[in-house]
C-alpha positions in Angstrom: 112.9 48.7 146.1 114.2 45.8 148.1 110.9 45.3 149.8 109.2 45.3 146.3 111.4 42.4 145.1 111.0 40.5 148.4 107.2 40.8 148.2 107.2 39.5 144.6 109.6 36.7 145.6 107.3 35.4 148.3 104.4 34.9 145.9 106.4 33.5 143.0 108.3 31.0 145.1 105.1 30.0 146.9 103.4 29.3 143.6 106.3 27.2 142.2 106.5 25.1 145.3 102.7 24.7 145.4 102.7 23.5 141.7 105.4 21.0 142.5 103.6 19.6 145.5 100.4 19.3 143.5 101.9 17.6 140.5 104.5 15.4 142.0 103.4 14.8 145.6 99.6 14.8 145.0 99.0 17.5 147.6 95.6 18.5 146.4 94.9 20.8 149.3 98.0 23.0 148.9 96.3 25.7 146.9 93.3 25.7 149.2 95.6 26.3 152.2 97.5 29.1 150.4 94.3 30.9 149.2 92.8 30.4 152.7 95.8 32.1 154.3 95.4 35.1 152.1 91.9 35.7 153.5 92.9 34.9 157.0 95.9 37.2 157.0 94.0 40.0 155.3 91.5 39.8 158.2 94.4 39.6 160.7 95.9 42.8 159.2 92.6 44.7 159.6 92.2 43.4 163.2 95.8 44.5 164.1 95.2 47.9 162.7 91.8 48.2 164.5 93.5 47.0 167.7 96.1 49.7 167.4 93.5 52.5 167.2 92.7 52.8 170.9 96.3 52.7 172.1 97.5 55.1 169.3 94.7 57.5 170.2 95.8 57.4 173.9 99.5 57.9 173.3 99.2 60.5 170.5 96.9 62.4 172.8 99.5 62.1 175.7 102.3 63.1 173.3 100.5 66.3 172.4 100.1 67.1 176.1 103.8 66.5 176.6 104.7 68.7 173.7 102.6 71.6 174.9 103.7 71.2 178.5 107.4 71.2 177.6 108.2 67.8 179.1 109.2 66.3 175.7 111.3 69.4 175.0 113.2 68.8 178.3 113.8 65.1 177.4 114.9 66.1 173.9 117.4 68.6 175.4 119.1 65.8 177.4 119.7 63.5 174.5 120.0 66.1 171.7 123.9 66.0 171.5 123.8 62.3 170.7 120.7 62.2 168.6 121.6 65.3 166.6 124.6 63.4 165.4 122.8 60.2 164.6 120.0 62.3 162.9 121.9 65.2 161.5 119.1 66.2 159.2 116.6 66.8 162.0 116.9 70.4 163.3 118.3 70.9 166.8 115.7 70.6 169.6 113.0 69.6 167.1 110.0 68.1 169.0 110.3 64.9 167.0 113.4 64.0 169.0 111.2 63.6 172.0 109.0 61.1 170.2 112.1 59.2 169.0 113.4 59.1 172.6 110.1 57.9 174.1 109.8 55.2 171.4 113.3 53.8 172.2 112.7 53.9 175.9 109.4 52.0 175.5 111.1 49.4 173.3 113.9 48.8 175.7 111.5 48.2 178.5 109.4 45.8 176.4 106.4 48.1 176.4 105.2 47.2 172.9 101.7 48.8 173.2 103.3 52.1 174.0 106.3 51.8 171.6 104.2 51.5 168.4 102.1 54.7 168.7 105.2 56.6 169.8 107.1 55.3 166.9 104.3 56.3 164.5 104.3 59.7 166.0 108.0 60.0 165.5 107.7 58.8 161.9 105.0 61.4 161.2 107.2 64.2 162.7 110.1 63.1 160.4 107.8 62.9 157.5 107.0 66.6 157.9 110.7 67.3 157.5 111.0 64.9 154.5 111.5 66.8 151.2 110.5 63.8 149.1 107.3 62.5 150.6 107.1 59.1 148.9 110.8 58.3 149.6 112.3 57.4 153.0 114.6 60.1 154.4 117.9 59.4 156.1 116.5 60.0 159.6 113.6 57.7 158.9 115.9 54.9 157.8 118.1 55.3 160.9 115.1 55.3 163.1 113.5 52.3 161.5 116.7 50.2 161.6 117.2 51.0 165.2 113.7 49.8 165.8 114.1 46.6 163.8 117.3 45.8 165.8 115.1 45.4 168.8 117.2 46.5 171.7 115.4 45.2 174.8 116.8 45.3 178.4 114.4 42.8 180.0 112.8 40.1 177.7 110.1 39.3 180.2 107.7 37.7 177.6 110.3 35.2 176.5 111.1 34.3 180.1 107.4 33.9 180.8 107.0 31.4 177.9 110.0 29.5 179.2 108.5 29.3 182.6 105.2 28.0 181.2 107.1 25.2 179.3 108.8 24.1 182.5 112.3 25.6 182.3 114.3 25.0 185.4 115.6 28.6 185.3 113.5 30.6 182.8 115.9 33.6 183.2 119.0 31.7 182.1 118.7 33.2 178.6 118.5 36.8 179.9 122.2 37.6 179.5 122.7 36.1 176.0 119.5 37.8 174.8 120.7 41.2 176.1 124.1 40.7 174.5 122.7 39.5 171.2 120.2 42.3 170.8 123.0 44.8 171.7 125.1 43.4 168.9 122.2 43.7 166.5 121.5 47.4 167.5 125.2 48.3 167.3 125.4 46.7 163.8 122.4 48.7 162.7 123.9 52.0 163.9 127.2 51.2 162.1 125.6 50.0 158.8 123.3 53.1 158.6 126.1 55.4 159.7 128.4 54.2 157.0 125.7 54.5 154.3 124.8 58.0 155.5 128.5 59.0 156.1 127.9 59.7 159.9 131.1 59.9 161.9 130.9 57.3 164.6 134.3 58.4 166.0 132.8 61.8 167.0 133.6 62.3 170.6 130.0 62.9 171.6 128.7 59.7 169.9 131.7 57.7 171.3 130.9 59.1 174.8 127.2 58.2 174.7 127.8 54.7 173.3 130.5 54.1 175.8 128.2 55.1 178.7 125.5 52.8 177.3 127.9 49.9 177.1 129.0 50.5 180.7 125.4 50.8 181.9 124.5 47.6 180.1 127.5 45.9 181.7 126.4 47.0 185.2 122.8 45.9 184.5 124.0 42.5 183.2 126.1 42.0 186.3 123.3 43.0 188.6 120.7 40.7 187.0 123.2 37.8 187.0 123.2 37.9 190.8 119.4 37.6 191.4 116.7 35.0 190.7 114.2 34.8 187.8 111.4 35.7 190.2 113.2 38.8 191.3 114.0 39.8 187.7 110.3 39.4 186.8 109.1 41.4 189.8 111.7 44.2 189.3 111.0 44.5 185.5 107.2 44.5 185.9 107.2 47.1 188.7 109.9 49.3 187.3 108.4 49.3 183.7 104.9 50.3 184.8 106.1 52.8 187.5 108.2 54.5 184.8 105.5 54.5 182.2 102.8 55.9 184.5 105.4 58.5 185.9 105.9 59.7 182.3 102.1 60.1 181.9 101.8 62.1 185.1 104.8 64.2 184.3 103.3 65.2 180.9 100.0 66.1 182.5 101.7 68.0 185.4 104.0 70.0 183.2 101.1 71.0 181.0 99.0 72.0 184.0 101.8 74.1 185.5 102.0 76.0 182.2 98.3 76.6 182.4 97.6 74.5 179.3 94.1 73.1 178.9 95.3 69.5 179.3 92.0 67.8 178.3 91.7 69.8 175.1 95.4 69.2 174.2 94.8 65.5 174.7 91.8 65.4 172.5 93.6 67.4 169.8 96.4 64.8 169.6 94.1 61.8 170.1 92.1 62.6 166.9 95.2 61.6 164.9 95.0 58.0 166.2 92.2 56.8 164.0 93.5 58.3 160.8 96.9 56.7 161.4 95.4 53.3 162.0 93.3 53.4 158.8 96.4 54.5 156.8 98.3 51.4 157.9 95.8 48.8 156.7 96.8 48.4 153.0 100.5 48.2 153.9 99.9 45.6 156.6 97.6 43.5 154.4 100.3 43.4 151.7 103.1 42.2 154.0 101.1 39.8 156.1 99.5 38.1 153.1 102.9 37.6 151.4 104.4 36.1 154.6 101.4 33.8 155.0 101.6 32.5 151.4 105.3 31.9 151.7 104.8 29.9 155.0 101.7 28.0 153.9 103.4 26.8 150.7 106.1 25.0 152.7 108.8 27.3 151.4 110.0 28.1 154.9 110.4 24.4 155.8 112.4 23.8 152.6 114.7 26.7 153.4 115.4 25.5 156.9 116.1 21.9 155.8 118.4 23.2 153.1 120.3 25.4 155.5 120.7 22.4 157.8 122.2 20.3 155.0 124.4 23.1 154.0 125.9 23.7 157.5 126.3 20.0 157.9 128.2 19.7 154.7 130.6 22.5 155.8 131.3 20.6 158.9 129.5 22.8 161.4 127.7 21.5 164.5 124.1 21.5 163.4 122.5 21.3 166.9 121.2 24.9 166.3 119.3 24.0 163.1 116.0 23.1 164.8 115.8 26.6 166.1 116.4 28.3 162.7 112.7 28.7 161.9 112.5 31.3 164.7 115.4 33.3 163.1 113.8 33.0 159.6 110.4 34.0 160.7 111.4 36.8 163.1 111.9 39.5 160.4 108.5 38.5 158.9 106.2 38.0 161.8 106.6 38.4 165.5 103.6 36.3 166.2 104.9 33.6 163.9 108.3 33.6 165.5 106.8 33.3 169.0 104.6 30.5 167.8 107.6 28.7 166.4 109.6 29.3 169.6 106.8 27.8 171.7 106.6 24.8 169.4 110.3 24.2 169.7 110.1 24.5 173.5 107.4 21.9 173.5 109.1 19.6 171.1 112.6 19.6 172.4 112.1 20.9 175.9 112.7 24.4 177.4 116.1 23.5 178.7 117.3 21.8 175.6 119.9 23.4 173.4 117.4 24.0 170.7 114.9 25.5 173.1 117.4 27.9 174.6 118.7 28.8 171.2 115.2 29.5 169.9 114.6 31.7 173.0 117.7 33.7 172.4 116.9 34.1 168.7 113.4 35.3 169.5 114.8 38.1 171.7 117.7 39.1 169.4 115.9 41.1 166.8 112.6 42.6 165.8 110.0 42.1 163.0 111.8 44.0 160.2 109.1 43.7 157.5 106.2 44.4 159.9 108.0 47.5 161.1 108.7 48.5 157.5 105.1 48.0 156.5 103.5 49.8 159.6 105.9 52.7 160.0 106.5 53.6 156.4 102.9 52.8 155.5 101.6 55.2 158.2 103.2 58.1 156.3 102.7 56.9 152.7 106.3 56.1 151.9 106.6 53.7 149.0 110.3 54.0 148.2 112.2 52.6 151.2 115.7 52.9 149.7 118.2 50.8 151.7 116.1 50.5 154.9 115.3 46.8 154.4 118.9 46.0 153.6 120.2 47.7 156.6 117.5 46.2 158.8 118.3 42.7 157.6 122.0 43.2 158.1 121.2 44.2 161.8 119.0 41.1 162.0 121.8 38.9 160.6 124.2 40.2 163.2 121.7 39.5 165.9 121.1 35.9 164.6 124.9 35.2 164.4 125.4 36.6 167.8 122.5 34.7 169.3 123.7 31.3 167.9 127.3 32.0 169.0 126.2 33.0 172.5 124.0 29.9 172.7 127.0 27.7 172.1 129.1 29.8 174.5 126.6 29.6 177.3 124.8 26.3 176.9 126.7 23.9 174.6 
């Protein structure tokens, strides 16, 4: 329901602003730009879906091999005490837990190409358990919000952009990004847990979260003692070694169980094309709405208004030039990255605005893109409070990112 209102809002506000710009500012090209973006983003949505077909085919095939070989079952057993409490409506040791785990692991390592098909596989598994097929279930909402909170251990892409724009130390935003994205994820868990009446004080949940916090603390300390080049090397090598090790372990476990690995792969891979086709209408809807809202100038008006508002309240407004990244991030990852690069070029990679934009870009995920793709892949139209919970997690990430930018760099 929330997504429905937001979608309508984008078009209506864009139309009103475009009419004002035409009548009062003689911007005769405004409607041409808006209509043009509807065609461009429709094409982009199809290209994204088409581009996902190959990687989804690969990973859905590998997931089937892992399922039949028992490797995913083993991973599920390790995390089942924790996940069974966060996802109480999923039966114990259900295979979908393995897909959920693999998706989270890929996201944390920044392996977007692997994370998306694994996430779609997880969503399909939860949909099989969903009693109301057109309405998001509690497990699906928890899963989606944890995805939109965007917990990432090593933001290698952001550090690369900063290096390209001449940052003296591209990795100086690593620690604040890690902290900001952790606050976002923790907020997402808390918000969904409250709405679904999940007891976060349960000793198992508390123990797992405590261990994660300690592990993150140790990782933060370690990376704070090495150079950006070492961080880049370690993250690149470790991520790819781990990823290929997972593939080999899936194949090996299936082979040892005397499973026909090739046939199992083909069986799972056939699902990839169908999933990609299913996503197209949902992706067209959200990307066109985002494009219209941006092309009308509504986003610029919103940013300028927020700057005036914070200035009126007496806040330091040095962070305002970076706000377009925060506002675009829930709508479009590519748009947010583009805005971040533009800010790095305009203000400098080592400026306060540049560093704040970098932290904001790493603090959360593309909420509406994830909503459109993940729910669209299984035909869910009624998203319940998924968008609200996801946006609250985003808000926590944005507040944490700005606060940490002031703490570290102002």
